[in-house]
N, C-alpha and C positions, 0 to 999 in steps of 0.2 A: 491636619493630615495624620497626626499620631493616633487618632481614634479610629482610623480606618483599619480593618482587619488585614493582616499581613499574609501574602501568598508568596511562597518561595517557588521560583521557576528554575528547575535544574536542567541544564543542557551544556554542551561543549561546542566550540567552533574553532577547530584547529586545522592546520594545513592538510593533515592526513584524512580528515573526516568531513570537511566542508562546513558550510554555515547554515545549512537548511534547518537544523534543529533550533538554532538561535532565531532564525527568521520566524519560525512557527511560534516560539516563545514570545517574540516581540508582538505578534498578532494577539496572543493571549493577554499580554500585558496591557495592550490598548483596550481590549474589552473589559479587563478587570478594573482599570482606572475609571472607565465610563460607568461601571456598576458600583463604584464606591470602595474598591479594594486598594491596598498598597502593595503592588507587585515588586519583587526584588529578584535579581538574578543570582544564581549560584553556579559556578563552573569555570572552565578554562576558555579564554577568548583570545588566543594568541594569533589567529589568522588576521592579517592586516585589515581586511574588510570587516571582520568581526569587531575589531577594536573601534573602527569608525562607527559601525552601527550601534554598538553599546553606548559610545559617547553621545551620539545624536539622540538616543532614546531618553537620556537623562535618568535611567533607572539606577538604583543602588545595586552594587554587587556585594553580597553579604558573605560570600565564601568562595573558595576555590574548588577545584575538582576533587580534592582530597577530603573535603568537609563531610563528616557523617551526617546524613540528612536528619536522622532521628534526634541526634543531639542538638543540631542547629535549630530544628523546629522547636524543641523544648526550651532552648535558651532564649529564642526570640519570641516565643509565644505565637508562632505561625498557625493560622487556622487552615491553611491549605499547603500541601506539598505536591507540586505538579512536576512530573518527571517526563522529559522528552530525551531519553538517553537509553541505549540498549543494554549497557552493562551495569550502571549504577544500582546499588541496593537501596530501595525505597523503604520507608517505615512500613511495618505490617499494618494493614487497615484495622484500626480500632473503632471504638464507639465514639463518634463525634459528640453525642449527647453527654458524654462523660469527660469531654475536653480533648479527646484525641483529634489530630488534624485530619481533614479530608485528604485522602490520597488520590491523586489524579494522574493518569498515565496515558501517554500517546504511544500507539503501536503502528508498525508498518507490516501488516501480515503477521508472520511469526516473530519478527524482530521487535524487541522491546516488550514482550509479553510478561506481565507480572500481576499479582493480585492488587486490586485497587478498588476504591469506592466508585470512581468514575473512570471509564475507559473510552478513549476516542481512537478509532481506526478508520482513516479515510481511504484506505486501499480498496482495491476492487472487490475483494472478498472479506471486507472488514467484518461482516456479520458472521463469518465463520471463525476467524481467528480471535476476535474479541469475545466471541461466545464462550470459549473454553477458559477464559480468565475467571477465576472464582475467588472471592465472592463479590464481584462487581455489582453495585446497586443500579448504576446507570450506564448504559452502553450507547455511545453515539457512533454509528458505523456507516460506512459507505462514502463515496466521493463527495457527496453534498456536505460532509462535515469538515472539509478542508479548512485549515487555519490560514486566513488571509488578512493581510494588513490593510488599514484604511487607505493608505496611499495607492493600493492596487485598485480599489473601487473608484478613487478619484481619477486615476489614469484611464480607467475604462470609460468614465463619463466624458473625458476629454477626447478620447478616440471616437466615441459616437458623435460628438459634436463637430469635430474637425474633419472626420473622415480619415481613412487609412492612407498612410504614405506608401508610395510605390517605388521608392528609390533607395531603400536600405534593407539588407538582410542581416540580421543580428545573430551572432554565434556566441553561445555561452555554455560552459560546462560546470557551472556552479561557482561559488566564491573562491574555490581553491584549485579546481581541476584535479581533484584527488585521484581520479582514474587515469589521468594523463592522456586525454583524448582531444585536446584543443587542436593540436597540429593536424591530426588526421581529419577532423571535422572541417578545418579551414580549407584544406586541399579539396575536399569534396564540394564544399559550398562554392568556392571560387570557380571550380570546374563547371558546376551546374549553372552559375550565373552567366559564364561565358557561353555555354552551350545553349542557354535560353535566349541569348542575344539581348539581355537586359542591360540598360545603363545604370545598374544599381551598385551602390557601395556595399562592400562586405565589411561590417564592423565586428571585430573579434574581441571579446572580453577575455583577455589572457592574463592570468595572475603573474606570469613571467615578464610581461611587458614592462619596460622601464627599469628592470633589475639588472640589465647588462646590454651588450650589443644586440640589436634587433636581428633575428635570423632572416635570411633571404626567404621571401615568400612570394606567392602569386601576385600579379599586378592587380590593382584595384582593391587591395585589402588594407584596412587600417586596424592596427592593434592598440589596445589600451587596457590598463588593469580594470577589473570589476570595481564598481562603486555603488553607492547607495541609490543611484539614479537608474537602476536596471528597469524598473517598471515604466519610467518615462521613455527610455530608449525603446523598450518593447512596443509601447503604444504608438510610436512613430515609425514602426517597421512594417514591411509587407509580409515578412515571415521571420520567425525565430527558430533557429536550430539549437536544440538544448539537450542536456542530460535529463533523465526522467525523474528528477527529484522534486523538491518543493516548488521550484520555479514553474513547473507545469500547471499547478493549481492557480498561480498568479496569472499566467498567460491565458488560462481558460476564462478567468473573470474579466481580464482586459478585453478579450475578444480578438486576440491576434492569432493567426494560423501558426501551427508549429509542426516541426519535424523532430522526432524524439529518438534518442539512443538510450538503451539500458546500460548505464555506465557501471553499475554495481548491483549485487544481488538483491539488496533491499528495494530496488526500483522495479523488480519484476512484475508485481501485481499492477502497479500504476501503468507501466508500459503496456501490459497486455490489455488493460481496460481501455486506454486511450486509442490504441491501434484497432482493437476489436470493435469499438464504437464508431470508427470513422472520424475520431476527434483529433487525430494526428497522423502524419506520415511516419511509419516505422522504419528506422534505420538499422534495427537489429541490436546486437550487443557490441560492447567495446571492441571485442576481438574481430568482429565482422567488418570494421571500417576499412582496414587496409586490404583485407582479402577481397571484399566486394566493392572496391572503390569505383570501378567503371559502372557497375550496375546502379549503385547509389547515386552517382552523378547524373545518370540518365533519368532515374525516377524523380530526383529532386528538380531537375530541369523541367520535367513535365508539369510539376506542381507550380513552378515559377511562371510558366507560360499561361497557366489556367487560373484566372482570377476567381471564376465561379467555384472551382474546386477548393481554392484556399478559403473562400468565404464559407463553404460547406464544412470544412474542417473546424473553423472557428466557431460556427454555430453549434456543431455537435459537442464541442468541448464546453462551451458556455452553458449548455443545457444541463450539465452535470453538477455545477457548483453555484451557490448563490452568494458566497462570500460571508456568510453569517455563522460559520462553524465555531469561531472563538466566542461569540456571544452566547451560543447555546451551551458551550462548555462551562462558561462562568455561571450561567443559570443553573446548570447541574450541580456545581459546587454548592450553591446556595440551597438547593433543594435537599441535598444530603445533609448539609450542616444544620438545617432547620428541623430535621427529622421527618420531612415530607416523604422521603423514600426510605422504606424499611428493608432490613436484611432479608425478609421473607421472599422478596422478589427473586425469581429464579430465571436463569437464562438457559443456554444449551449446555449439556454435559455429555461426556463420553465415558463409558465403562466397559471393561471386558465382559463378554457374555458369560453366564454361568448356567448350571443345571436348571435353576428356577425359571430361566427364559425359554425353556424347551417348547412349551405349548404355544407361546406367542410366536416364536420363530417358525414353528410348523404351520401355524395358521397363515402367516405371511407367505411362506413358501408355496402353499397349496391354493392360494388365492388365484382365481381364474385369470385375471389380467396379468399377474406376476408370471404365471406359467406360460401364458401366450407370448411373453417377451423374453423368456429364458432360453438359454442354449439347450437345456434339457426340459422339455415340456411335460414330462410324465408326472402325475401326482406321486407324492411320497407317503408311504405308510408310516404309522406312528412308531412301530418298533424299529424300522429302518432309520428313521430320523433320530431316534434316541441313540442308536449305535453310531451314526454319523456325528452327532453332536459330541458324544463322549470322545470320539477319536480326534475331533478338532480341538477340543479343550485340552487334551493331553499332548498335543503336537506342538513342540516349540517353534516349528516352521510355519505355523498358521496362527492368525490373530483374528478373532471374531469379536466385533464391537457392537454395542447397542448405543444409539444416540438418542438422547431425550431432550425435550424442551419442557422445562418445569418438571412435572411429574409424568408427562406423556411420552411414550416411546414413539419416535418419528421414523426410525429406520435402523437398518443394520449395515455395517460395512465389514467385508472380510478381505484380509490380505494373506496370500499364500506365497511363501518364499520359493522362487524358482532357482535362484543361485544366490551367492553371497551379496551380490549387488543388484538383484532383480526380484521384484515382487509383482504378483498379479492382484489387481483390485477388482472387487465386485460389490454391488450395492443393491439393497432392497429398500424401497420406501414403503412405509406403512400404508396399507390400502386406504385408510381413512384420511391420510395426509396427501394422497395423490392429487395433483393439480393445484396444490397450495404454494408451489414454488420453493419447496424446502429441500429438493434433491441435492442441489449444489452445497447447501449448508451441511447436510448429513455427510456427504462425501468429504467435504473439507474438514469437518470435525474429525472424521476418521483419519485423514491424512495428518492432521495436527497431532493426534495421539501417537501415530506411528513415528512421525518425525522426531518427537521428543525422546524416542528410545533408540534412535539410529546413531551408530558411531561415525558414519560417513554417508555421503549422498548415495542414493539408489535410483534405479530406473523402475518406474511403475508402468505396468501394461494393463490393458483392459480389453476384453473381447465383447462385442455387442453384435446383435443381428443387424444386417445391413438395412432391414426395413424398420428398425426400432429408432425412429427419428428422435423421440424424446430422450432416450439414453445417449444418443450421439450428441445432442445439444448439451446434455448435462455434462458429459465428460469434456467436450470441447470448451464449455464455459469454465471448467476447472483447469484448463491449460493442457489437456491431452491433445496430441496431434496424431494424424494417421501414420501407421506403420504397416509394413508388409503383412498381409494376412494369408493364411493357408486356404481354407474353404472359401469359395466365392461368396457365400451368403453370410459370412462372418467378417466383421471389420476389426482390425487390431489397432489400438490407440496407445500412445505412450507419453510419458512426461518424466522429467527429472525431479526428484524430491530431495531437498536439502535437509540436513538434521537441524 
């Protein structure tokens, strides 16, 4: 065993943060062992469920949360440092050919973004947020890259063989209920089961269960602490009501229908992806649960009455994830460590526009299709464009960006400040890239650039012609929702952008 290369897996699992990062690292550890590596954990694992999961895994714990990863890697001779943590400082990516460890990082959209050799982002717009990490050599992006443990695939096989149970609804808010939503979810689910007239048990995985007197709750509800048997319980349930974290990937692979709540900010992209794809019933954000209780009870009851709809939710979710993300991640480590992937590979990048971009921007602006979809369809003269560009570049309330893939310009994004907390977004996709499906990535890269410079959250607005279906789909796919518009032929869309 000692001749196996060491991979340090950095994560935490504490009451305030949940156990999702640890669960993902355990999936990586399984794939690493299968590929001949010696994985070891580094971090703080004080959550009760985390302690049990670590003990069952049999993995070494080589350091706590305070351990500097660069020093630990040097002292242990680690060949990989894998980080699934939003705040930890990882070693700067060096040259693996000269003995530096491969740096591997997991992101959730903007959360956890850092320079690394290998970046994995399984969120809905992973191709956007991982793209602006530099100098990543390998990027594994999109929901198909979700890190899933072997036990999940086994539970999926058992569910397919035995059929889905119809007498249990499972409620879980993660290993620690860090957002404090279990009680509200329990009331909604119990009400929905009663309204649907189902003889189903409601099983609630409540971290507070067994720690004191049981609170009075709805009839037909059984509470117990979360345990390592979550996937087995899910496989035997007709519906799982869950927070939108790591559990959703496991449920998708198992093939169990789910209703999802966005408990915290880093679940936004996963929540939007699942609900938008018809892969889960959306219950909104944590703050919505009490306010919208009656509506949510009714919507959940409808799903419980309709087996075909539940099966449709499960099928849509299962189509997004194959359960092999951890295997692909470990293969990427090996490719980088062996020198098979060189630093010359380029991903997406975002830079502020400059005077040298003037001719390119003018050509894009005067492209016939661009003008046909613009709010102002008139062609722009070269001298007028030069004056406009100089004004934009000198205006602190305007931000004009050029987005490139490798050495090729793919589009431009402009943000105009309307107020301290409001910006208007506009986008132009390069004519030669039109139809290639890059619009969301171009806009998302621009948003990433702006978000990194914001002191606080802002509201983004966008205006598009009502007949411009492509732009409407683009903005909707990036999370923009309809807002009141002034002229009838112009639609206003908006979203909140966090720093």
